[in-house]
N, C-alpha and C positions, 0 to 999 in steps of 0.2 A: 584495589579496584583499578581498572584500566582507564587511563586518561582518554577523554573523548577524541583527542587528536590522533591517538594510536589505535582507535577502535577499528579503523578500516583494515588493519593488518589481520584482524580476526574474523572478518566477514566471510561468509560462504560464497564461493564463486558460482556464477550461473552456469549450470551444466548445458543448457540450451545454447548459450553463447560460445562455450568452449567447443561443443560438437559441431554446431551448424554455422556459427559465426554471426548470428543475429540475436538481438535481445528477445527475451520472453515477455509476456504481458506483466509479469510480476517483478521485472528488473527495476531496481531502484528502491524497493521497499526498505531494505536494510539501511541504506544511506539516508533515506527519508526519516527513519526512526532516529538515527544518530543526529540528524539536523534538528529534530524536535527536542532531543535531549540537550542539545547545545543552545536551544532557544531561537534558532533560525527557522521560523515557521514558513516564511515565503519560499526559502530554498527547499524546504521539505515538500511543499506543494509542487514546486517546479520539478523536483526529482521524481515524484510519484503522486499524481493528482488525486488518486483515490484514498490517500492516507487518512484523511480526516473522517471520511465516511466509513472506512474500515474500523477506525478507533471508536466511532459512534456505534457501529454494529457490535463490536466486542463489548463495549460498555453496556449496551442494551441486553446482550446475551447474559452477561453476568447479573444484571439487575433482574432479568426475568427468571433466573435460577433461584433468586432469593425471594422475590415477590411475584405474586400472580398478576399478570397484566391482561386487561381485557383486550381482545383481538391481538394478542401477542404474536401468534403465528403469522398473521397477515402483516404485521409490522416487520417481523424478521424477514419474511419473504420479500417485502418491498425494499428493505435495506440491502438484501442480497442482490436483487435485480438492479438496484441503483449502483452498487459497487461494480457489478459485472459490466454494466453499461459504461460507467466512467472508465474502467480499465480498458475495455475494447476500443472506445473512442480515442482515448489518449494513446493507445498502442498504434492505432491507425495513423494518427498524426505523427507519432514518432517514426513510423516506417516511411511515411511520405516525405519527411524531412531527410531521411537517409537517401531515398531515391533521387530527390531533386537537389 
């Protein structure tokens, strides 16, 4: 197993950043997951603010595959919109910090 300190050597590079020179809205998710695995939950949130709602969405999707959930489609849709909103807002803040 790869030690967490060396995990960054195996992370995929952001193609958007390599081609255009700016981060994409998903930049930071791999590092955020590695921070969670290390137990640094605050750093994970700072790296990618939507990480916990994405994990909640993934957990709910898995749960709804096994069990039938009343209004499951609406809950999935709400979680998707919530994740998209958090990602867009955090991306705007990230880009504004680069500009200023």
